[in-house]
KOLGU-4560 file (N, C-alpha, C; in nm, 3 decimals, padded with zeros to 5 digits):
<recs>
<n_xx: 08.767 n_yy: 10.075 n_zz: 00.071 ca_xx: 08.749 ca_yy: 10.176 ca_zz: 00.079 c_xx: 08.778 c_yy: 10.297 c_zz: 00.038 mol: A seq: 1 type: MET>
<n_xx: 08.690 n_yy: 10.395 n_zz: 00.063 ca_xx: 08.631 ca_yy: 10.559 ca_zz: 00.014 c_xx: 08.752 c_yy: 10.624 c_zz: 00.034 mol: A seq: 2 type: THR>
<n_xx: 08.771 n_yy: 10.715 n_zz: 00.005 ca_xx: 08.843 ca_yy: 10.858 ca_zz: 00.068 c_xx: 08.763 c_yy: 10.904 c_zz: 00.032 mol: A seq: 3 type: ARG>
<n_xx: 08.735 n_yy: 10.983 n_zz: 00.132 ca_xx: 08.710 ca_yy: 11.128 ca_zz: 00.149 c_xx: 08.758 c_yy: 11.241 c_zz: 00.150 mol: A seq: 4 type: ALA>
<n_xx: 08.697 n_yy: 11.303 n_zz: 00.031 ca_xx: 08.679 ca_yy: 11.444 ca_zz: -00.041 c_xx: 08.757 c_yy: 11.536 c_zz: 00.004 mol: A seq: 5 type: ARG>
<n_xx: 08.890 n_yy: 11.581 n_zz: -00.033 ca_xx: 09.008 ca_yy: 11.674 ca_zz: 00.002 c_xx: 08.941 c_yy: 11.765 c_zz: -00.021 mol: A seq: 6 type: ARG>
<n_xx: 08.932 n_yy: 11.973 n_zz: -00.001 ca_xx: 08.846 ca_yy: 12.053 ca_zz: 00.010 c_xx: 08.970 c_yy: 12.158 c_zz: 00.032 mol: A seq: 7 type: ILE>
<n_xx: 08.968 n_yy: 12.246 n_zz: -00.039 ca_xx: 09.088 ca_yy: 12.376 ca_zz: -00.010 c_xx: 09.028 c_yy: 12.402 c_zz: 00.105 mol: A seq: 8 type: GLU>
<n_xx: 09.132 n_yy: 12.437 n_zz: 00.161 ca_xx: 09.108 ca_yy: 12.519 ca_zz: 00.323 c_xx: 09.003 c_yy: 12.618 c_zz: 00.315 mol: A seq: 9 type: ILE>
<n_xx: 09.096 n_yy: 12.735 n_zz: 00.192 ca_xx: 08.985 ca_yy: 12.845 ca_zz: 00.200 c_xx: 08.830 c_yy: 12.875 c_zz: 00.146 mol: A seq: 10 type: ARG>
<n_xx: 08.853 n_yy: 12.811 n_zz: 00.053 ca_xx: 08.673 ca_yy: 12.724 ca_zz: 00.004 c_xx: 08.567 c_yy: 12.727 c_zz: 00.192 mol: A seq: 11 type: GLU>
<n_xx: 08.690 n_yy: 12.632 n_zz: 00.241 ca_xx: 08.584 ca_yy: 12.640 ca_zz: 00.401 c_xx: 08.576 c_yy: 12.779 c_zz: 00.451 mol: A seq: 12 type: VAL>
<n_xx: 08.724 n_yy: 12.820 n_zz: 00.435 ca_xx: 08.688 ca_yy: 12.982 ca_zz: 00.580 c_xx: 08.566 c_yy: 13.080 c_zz: 00.511 mol: A seq: 13 type: LEU>
<n_xx: 08.555 n_yy: 13.111 n_zz: 00.323 ca_xx: 08.470 ca_yy: 13.175 ca_zz: 00.273 c_xx: 08.375 c_yy: 13.112 c_zz: 00.255 mol: A seq: 14 type: ILE>
<n_xx: 08.364 n_yy: 12.969 n_zz: 00.364 ca_xx: 08.164 ca_yy: 12.964 ca_zz: 00.361 c_xx: 08.160 c_yy: 12.974 c_zz: 00.507 mol: A seq: 15 type: HIS>
<n_xx: 08.248 n_yy: 12.994 n_zz: 00.622 ca_xx: 08.224 ca_yy: 13.017 ca_zz: 00.716 c_xx: 08.203 c_yy: 13.159 c_zz: 00.790 mol: A seq: 16 type: LEU>
<n_xx: 08.254 n_yy: 13.251 n_zz: 00.686 ca_xx: 08.277 ca_yy: 13.366 ca_zz: 00.689 c_xx: 08.440 c_yy: 13.381 c_zz: 00.781 mol: A seq: 17 type: GLY>
<n_xx: 08.548 n_yy: 13.333 n_zz: 00.792 ca_xx: 08.620 ca_yy: 13.337 ca_zz: 00.861 c_xx: 08.740 c_yy: 13.406 c_zz: 00.693 mol: A seq: 18 type: GLY>
<n_xx: 08.829 n_yy: 13.475 n_zz: 00.775 ca_xx: 08.986 ca_yy: 13.540 ca_zz: 00.730 c_xx: 09.078 c_yy: 13.458 c_zz: 00.697 mol: A seq: 19 type: ASP>
<n_xx: 09.180 n_yy: 13.578 n_zz: 00.692 ca_xx: 09.289 ca_yy: 13.486 ca_zz: 00.693 c_xx: 09.407 c_yy: 13.498 c_zz: 00.812 mol: A seq: 20 type: GLU>
<n_xx: 09.353 n_yy: 13.574 n_zz: 00.832 ca_xx: 09.427 ca_yy: 13.642 ca_zz: 01.032 c_xx: 09.376 c_yy: 13.492 c_zz: 01.138 mol: A seq: 21 type: GLU>
<n_xx: 09.239 n_yy: 13.416 n_zz: 01.105 ca_xx: 09.189 ca_yy: 13.332 ca_zz: 01.168 c_xx: 09.351 c_yy: 13.234 c_zz: 01.121 mol: A seq: 22 type: LEU>
<n_xx: 09.329 n_yy: 13.194 n_zz: 00.988 ca_xx: 09.355 ca_yy: 13.100 ca_zz: 00.957 c_xx: 09.528 c_yy: 13.078 c_zz: 01.042 mol: A seq: 23 type: LEU>
<n_xx: 09.579 n_yy: 13.233 n_zz: 01.025 ca_xx: 09.719 ca_yy: 13.237 ca_zz: 01.076 c_xx: 09.688 c_yy: 13.203 c_zz: 01.214 mol: A seq: 24 type: ALA>
<n_xx: 09.628 n_yy: 13.283 n_zz: 01.247 ca_xx: 09.564 ca_yy: 13.242 ca_zz: 01.384 c_xx: 09.567 c_yy: 13.065 c_zz: 01.451 mol: A seq: 25 type: SER>
<n_xx: 09.500 n_yy: 12.955 n_zz: 01.436 ca_xx: 09.535 ca_yy: 12.891 ca_zz: 01.399 c_xx: 09.639 c_yy: 12.756 c_zz: 01.397 mol: A seq: 26 type: LEU>
<n_xx: 09.709 n_yy: 12.846 n_zz: 01.246 ca_xx: 09.880 ca_yy: 12.809 ca_zz: 01.185 c_xx: 09.986 c_yy: 12.812 c_zz: 01.301 mol: A seq: 27 type: ARG>
<n_xx: 09.934 n_yy: 12.921 n_zz: 01.392 ca_xx: 10.040 ca_yy: 12.980 ca_zz: 01.469 c_xx: 10.033 c_yy: 12.855 c_zz: 01.560 mol: A seq: 28 type: GLY>
<n_xx: 09.955 n_yy: 12.806 n_zz: 01.616 ca_xx: 09.945 ca_yy: 12.684 ca_zz: 01.774 c_xx: 09.999 c_yy: 12.561 c_zz: 01.694 mol: A seq: 29 type: GLU>
<n_xx: 09.944 n_yy: 12.492 n_zz: 01.562 ca_xx: 09.999 ca_yy: 12.381 ca_zz: 01.414 c_xx: 09.845 c_yy: 12.332 c_zz: 01.442 mol: A seq: 30 type: GLY>
<n_xx: 09.763 n_yy: 12.413 n_zz: 01.385 ca_xx: 09.628 ca_yy: 12.384 ca_zz: 01.382 c_xx: 09.622 c_yy: 12.438 c_zz: 01.229 mol: A seq: 31 type: LEU>
<n_xx: 09.543 n_yy: 12.238 n_zz: 01.142 ca_xx: 09.549 ca_yy: 12.303 ca_zz: 00.966 c_xx: 09.624 c_yy: 12.394 c_zz: 00.900 mol: A seq: 32 type: PHE>
<n_xx: 09.750 n_yy: 12.294 n_zz: 00.887 ca_xx: 09.860 ca_yy: 12.329 ca_zz: 00.809 c_xx: 09.874 c_yy: 12.320 c_zz: 00.657 mol: A seq: 33 type: GLU>
<n_xx: 09.812 n_yy: 12.224 n_zz: 00.620 ca_xx: 09.765 ca_yy: 12.147 ca_zz: 00.450 c_xx: 09.660 c_yy: 12.276 c_zz: 00.461 mol: A seq: 34 type: SER>
<n_xx: 09.678 n_yy: 12.324 n_zz: 00.297 ca_xx: 09.633 ca_yy: 12.379 ca_zz: 00.239 c_xx: 09.479 c_yy: 12.307 c_zz: 00.173 mol: A seq: 35 type: ASP>
<n_xx: 09.452 n_yy: 12.166 n_zz: 00.223 ca_xx: 09.360 ca_yy: 12.085 ca_zz: 00.187 c_xx: 09.276 c_yy: 12.033 c_zz: 00.287 mol: A seq: 36 type: PHE>
<n_xx: 09.217 n_yy: 12.017 n_zz: 00.303 ca_xx: 09.132 ca_yy: 11.967 ca_zz: 00.442 c_xx: 09.026 c_yy: 11.909 c_zz: 00.452 mol: A seq: 37 type: VAL>
<n_xx: 09.026 n_yy: 11.755 n_zz: 00.451 ca_xx: 08.953 ca_yy: 11.661 ca_zz: 00.519 c_xx: 08.763 c_yy: 11.738 c_zz: 00.530 mol: A seq: 38 type: ASP>
<n_xx: 08.659 n_yy: 11.615 n_zz: 00.502 ca_xx: 08.569 ca_yy: 11.669 ca_zz: 00.581 c_xx: 08.531 c_yy: 11.678 c_zz: 00.764 mol: A seq: 39 type: PRO>
<n_xx: 08.588 n_yy: 11.587 n_zz: 00.834 ca_xx: 08.570 ca_yy: 11.593 ca_zz: 00.930 c_xx: 08.707 c_yy: 11.681 c_zz: 01.006 mol: A seq: 40 type: ARG>
<n_xx: 08.818 n_yy: 11.722 n_zz: 00.912 ca_xx: 08.888 ca_yy: 11.848 ca_zz: 00.958 c_xx: 08.805 c_yy: 11.969 c_zz: 00.935 mol: A seq: 41 type: GLU>
<n_xx: 08.750 n_yy: 11.992 n_zz: 00.813 ca_xx: 08.584 ca_yy: 12.117 ca_zz: 00.767 c_xx: 08.549 c_yy: 12.085 c_zz: 00.847 mol: A seq: 42 type: ALA>
<n_xx: 08.509 n_yy: 12.031 n_zz: 00.977 ca_xx: 08.461 ca_yy: 12.091 ca_zz: 01.054 c_xx: 08.454 c_yy: 12.066 c_zz: 01.182 mol: A seq: 43 type: ASP>
<n_xx: 08.586 n_yy: 12.056 n_zz: 01.154 ca_xx: 08.685 ca_yy: 12.084 ca_zz: 01.342 c_xx: 08.739 c_yy: 12.273 c_zz: 01.250 mol: A seq: 44 type: GLU>
<n_xx: 08.748 n_yy: 12.284 n_zz: 01.194 ca_xx: 08.788 ca_yy: 12.441 ca_zz: 01.118 c_xx: 08.632 c_yy: 12.513 c_zz: 01.157 mol: A seq: 45 type: LEU>
<n_xx: 08.571 n_yy: 12.494 n_zz: 01.156 ca_xx: 08.396 ca_yy: 12.530 ca_zz: 01.217 c_xx: 08.414 c_yy: 12.528 c_zz: 01.341 mol: A seq: 46 type: ARG>
<n_xx: 08.446 n_yy: 12.462 n_zz: 01.390 ca_xx: 08.435 ca_yy: 12.464 ca_zz: 01.524 c_xx: 08.450 c_yy: 12.578 c_zz: 01.609 mol: A seq: 47 type: ILE>
<n_xx: 08.663 n_yy: 12.573 n_zz: 01.527 ca_xx: 08.778 ca_yy: 12.630 ca_zz: 01.593 c_xx: 08.757 c_yy: 12.783 c_zz: 01.567 mol: A seq: 48 type: ALA>
<n_xx: 08.689 n_yy: 12.820 n_zz: 01.445 ca_xx: 08.591 ca_yy: 12.920 ca_zz: 01.388 c_xx: 08.511 c_yy: 12.978 c_zz: 01.513 mol: A seq: 49 type: ALA>
<n_xx: 08.376 n_yy: 12.932 n_zz: 01.528 ca_xx: 08.282 ca_yy: 12.968 ca_zz: 01.630 c_xx: 08.290 c_yy: 12.985 c_zz: 01.735 mol: A seq: 50 type: LEU>
<n_xx: 08.421 n_yy: 12.917 n_zz: 01.787 ca_xx: 08.503 ca_yy: 12.888 ca_zz: 01.934 c_xx: 08.618 c_yy: 13.091 c_zz: 01.977 mol: A seq: 51 type: MET>
<n_xx: 08.673 n_yy: 13.082 n_zz: 01.836 ca_xx: 08.761 ca_yy: 13.201 ca_zz: 01.857 c_xx: 08.651 c_yy: 13.335 c_zz: 01.822 mol: A seq: 52 type: MET>
<n_xx: 08.555 n_yy: 13.335 n_zz: 01.687 ca_xx: 08.433 ca_yy: 13.429 ca_zz: 01.723 c_xx: 08.385 c_yy: 13.482 c_zz: 01.790 mol: A seq: 53 type: GLU>
<n_xx: 08.263 n_yy: 13.399 n_zz: 01.814 ca_xx: 08.201 ca_yy: 13.376 ca_zz: 01.919 c_xx: 08.218 c_yy: 13.383 c_zz: 02.093 mol: A seq: 54 type: GLU>
<n_xx: 08.317 n_yy: 13.342 n_zz: 02.036 ca_xx: 08.295 ca_yy: 13.245 ca_zz: 02.258 c_xx: 08.432 c_yy: 13.314 c_zz: 02.298 mol: A seq: 55 type: LEU>
<n_xx: 08.509 n_yy: 13.370 n_zz: 02.196 ca_xx: 08.699 ca_yy: 13.499 ca_zz: 02.245 c_xx: 08.751 c_yy: 13.335 c_zz: 02.269 mol: A seq: 56 type: GLY>
<n_xx: 08.768 n_yy: 13.264 n_zz: 02.245 ca_xx: 08.880 ca_yy: 13.145 ca_zz: 02.270 c_xx: 08.973 c_yy: 13.172 c_zz: 02.203 mol: A seq: 57 type: VAL>
<n_xx: 09.030 n_yy: 13.200 n_zz: 02.277 ca_xx: 09.200 ca_yy: 13.219 ca_zz: 02.192 c_xx: 09.249 c_yy: 13.041 c_zz: 02.112 mol: A seq: 58 type: ASN>
<n_xx: 09.352 n_yy: 13.158 n_zz: 02.045 ca_xx: 09.427 ca_yy: 12.993 ca_zz: 01.905 c_xx: 09.491 c_yy: 12.869 c_zz: 02.036 mol: A seq: 59 type: PRO>
<n_xx: 09.554 n_yy: 12.951 n_zz: 02.107 ca_xx: 09.616 ca_yy: 12.778 ca_zz: 02.220 c_xx: 09.462 c_yy: 12.710 c_zz: 02.272 mol: A seq: 60 type: ALA>
<n_xx: 09.372 n_yy: 12.790 n_zz: 02.347 ca_xx: 09.297 ca_yy: 12.681 ca_zz: 02.383 c_xx: 09.186 c_yy: 12.683 c_zz: 02.306 mol: A seq: 61 type: GLY>
<n_xx: 09.156 n_yy: 12.653 n_zz: 02.180 ca_xx: 09.153 ca_yy: 12.653 ca_zz: 02.054 c_xx: 09.232 c_yy: 12.506 c_zz: 02.018 mol: A seq: 62 type: VAL>
<n_xx: 09.303 n_yy: 12.490 n_zz: 02.057 ca_xx: 09.400 ca_yy: 12.386 ca_zz: 02.018 c_xx: 09.347 c_yy: 12.274 c_zz: 02.120 mol: A seq: 63 type: GLN>
<n_xx: 09.376 n_yy: 12.306 n_zz: 02.225 ca_xx: 09.281 ca_yy: 12.256 ca_zz: 02.376 c_xx: 09.154 c_yy: 12.185 c_zz: 02.345 mol: A seq: 64 type: VAL>
<n_xx: 09.119 n_yy: 12.298 n_zz: 02.313 ca_xx: 08.965 ca_yy: 12.213 ca_zz: 02.275 c_xx: 08.905 c_yy: 12.084 c_zz: 02.204 mol: A seq: 65 type: ALA>
<n_xx: 08.967 n_yy: 12.164 n_zz: 02.103 ca_xx: 08.978 ca_yy: 11.974 ca_zz: 01.984 c_xx: 09.054 c_yy: 11.851 c_zz: 02.061 mol: A seq: 66 type: LEU>
<n_xx: 09.163 n_yy: 11.924 n_zz: 02.063 ca_xx: 09.260 ca_yy: 11.794 ca_zz: 02.098 c_xx: 09.086 c_yy: 11.707 c_zz: 02.195 mol: A seq: 67 type: HIS>
<n_xx: 09.057 n_yy: 11.801 n_zz: 02.298 ca_xx: 09.029 ca_yy: 11.684 ca_zz: 02.393 c_xx: 08.886 c_yy: 11.642 c_zz: 02.307 mol: A seq: 68 type: LEU>
<n_xx: 08.797 n_yy: 11.730 n_zz: 02.206 ca_xx: 08.711 ca_yy: 11.624 ca_zz: 02.141 c_xx: 08.739 c_yy: 11.536 c_zz: 02.035 mol: A seq: 69 type: ARG>
<n_xx: 08.837 n_yy: 11.620 n_zz: 02.038 ca_xx: 08.903 ca_yy: 11.391 ca_zz: 01.931 c_xx: 08.898 c_yy: 11.270 c_zz: 02.049 mol: A seq: 70 type: ARG>
<n_xx: 08.937 n_yy: 11.322 n_zz: 02.194 ca_xx: 08.974 ca_yy: 11.169 ca_zz: 02.283 c_xx: 08.811 c_yy: 11.224 c_zz: 02.275 mol: A seq: 71 type: ARG>
<n_xx: 08.735 n_yy: 11.281 n_zz: 02.285 ca_xx: 08.645 ca_yy: 11.223 ca_zz: 02.347 c_xx: 08.509 c_yy: 11.193 c_zz: 02.271 mol: A seq: 72 type: LEU>
<n_xx: 08.537 n_yy: 11.195 n_zz: 02.097 ca_xx: 08.483 ca_yy: 11.054 ca_zz: 01.986 c_xx: 08.584 c_yy: 10.997 c_zz: 01.975 mol: A seq: 73 type: LEU>
<n_xx: 08.680 n_yy: 10.912 n_zz: 01.998 ca_xx: 08.749 ca_yy: 10.852 ca_zz: 02.029 c_xx: 08.665 c_yy: 10.687 c_zz: 02.089 mol: A seq: 74 type: ALA>
<n_xx: 08.711 n_yy: 10.835 n_zz: 02.252 ca_xx: 08.595 ca_yy: 10.714 ca_zz: 02.388 c_xx: 08.450 c_yy: 10.662 c_zz: 02.353 mol: A seq: 75 type: LEU>
<n_xx: 08.428 n_yy: 10.750 n_zz: 02.290 ca_xx: 08.216 ca_yy: 10.764 ca_zz: 02.238 c_xx: 08.325 c_yy: 10.584 c_zz: 02.124 mol: A seq: 76 type: GLU>
<n_xx: 08.359 n_yy: 10.623 n_zz: 02.053 ca_xx: 08.358 ca_yy: 10.496 ca_zz: 01.924 c_xx: 08.387 c_yy: 10.381 c_zz: 02.026 mol: A seq: 77 type: ALA>
<n_xx: 08.474 n_yy: 10.367 n_zz: 02.122 ca_xx: 08.545 ca_yy: 10.253 ca_zz: 02.163 c_xx: 08.401 c_yy: 10.211 c_zz: 02.262 mol: A seq: 78 type: ARG>
<n_xx: 08.375 n_yy: 10.250 n_zz: 02.273 ca_xx: 08.232 ca_yy: 10.234 ca_zz: 02.439 c_xx: 08.120 c_yy: 10.192 c_zz: 02.338 mol: A seq: 79 type: VAL>
<n_xx: 08.077 n_yy: 10.288 n_zz: 02.210 ca_xx: 07.966 ca_yy: 10.195 ca_zz: 02.145 c_xx: 08.048 c_yy: 10.052 c_zz: 02.077 mol: A seq: 80 type: ALA>
<n_xx: 08.145 n_yy: 10.020 n_zz: 02.070 ca_xx: 08.223 ca_yy: 09.908 ca_zz: 01.956 c_xx: 08.204 c_yy: 09.853 c_zz: 02.086 mol: A seq: 81 type: ALA>
<n_xx: 08.248 n_yy: 09.856 n_zz: 02.208 ca_xx: 08.213 ca_yy: 09.760 ca_zz: 02.331 c_xx: 08.061 c_yy: 09.675 c_zz: 02.353 mol: A seq: 82 type: ILE>
<n_xx: 08.020 n_yy: 09.775 n_zz: 02.347 ca_xx: 07.860 ca_yy: 09.734 ca_zz: 02.417 c_xx: 07.831 c_yy: 09.632 c_zz: 02.219 mol: A seq: 83 type: ALA>
<n_xx: 07.846 n_yy: 09.693 n_zz: 02.169 ca_xx: 07.839 ca_yy: 09.590 ca_zz: 02.014 c_xx: 07.897 c_yy: 09.512 c_zz: 02.040 mol: A seq: 84 type: SER>
<n_xx: 07.994 n_yy: 09.461 n_zz: 02.077 ca_xx: 08.042 ca_yy: 09.337 ca_zz: 02.100 c_xx: 07.958 c_yy: 09.241 c_zz: 02.260 mol: A seq: 85 type: THR>
<n_xx: 07.917 n_yy: 09.344 n_zz: 02.351 ca_xx: 07.833 ca_yy: 09.258 ca_zz: 02.468 c_xx: 07.713 c_yy: 09.191 c_zz: 02.394 mol: A seq: 86 type: LEU>
<n_xx: 07.568 n_yy: 09.303 n_zz: 02.307 ca_xx: 07.507 ca_yy: 09.277 ca_zz: 02.266 c_xx: 07.488 c_yy: 09.137 c_zz: 02.184 mol: A seq: 87 type: HIS>
<n_xx: 07.619 n_yy: 09.144 n_zz: 02.097 ca_xx: 07.641 ca_yy: 09.056 ca_zz: 02.042 c_xx: 07.691 c_yy: 08.922 c_zz: 02.100 mol: A seq: 88 type: GLN>
<n_xx: 07.789 n_yy: 08.919 n_zz: 02.220 ca_xx: 07.752 ca_yy: 08.817 ca_zz: 02.316 c_xx: 07.632 c_yy: 08.732 c_zz: 02.368 mol: A seq: 89 type: GLY>
<n_xx: 07.576 n_yy: 08.859 n_zz: 02.380 ca_xx: 07.405 ca_yy: 08.842 ca_zz: 02.484 c_xx: 07.328 c_yy: 08.735 c_zz: 02.400 mol: A seq: 90 type: GLU>
<n_xx: 07.321 n_yy: 08.755 n_zz: 02.203 ca_xx: 07.324 ca_yy: 08.684 ca_zz: 02.118 c_xx: 07.324 c_yy: 08.557 c_zz: 02.112 mol: A seq: 91 type: ASP>
<n_xx: 07.391 n_yy: 08.543 n_zz: 02.109 ca_xx: 07.464 ca_yy: 08.407 ca_zz: 02.068 c_xx: 07.476 c_yy: 08.317 c_zz: 02.238 mol: A seq: 92 type: ASP>
<n_xx: 07.347 n_yy: 08.349 n_zz: 02.347 ca_xx: 07.366 ca_yy: 08.233 ca_zz: 02.476 c_xx: 07.190 c_yy: 08.219 c_zz: 02.410 mol: A seq: 93 type: GLN>
</recs>
């Protein structure tokens, strides 16, 4: 299994046009505490920046939204796995 490339969080912020204040606000909620992120975390940072800058969501709201997003993605993966198993069962009959 290949490890995903880790990206410096400041590079992601520069790309997003974010600043240290945005990062400090998110870190105050316990988010993005590492100086390096994987691609999935970089995407979450992009979403967090979008929610705060364009939608006016506060850092606590971002934390809740990201938690719910992670749960939704995990549930979607489980449903896809179950559907695949059921489909394979149909093929075996």
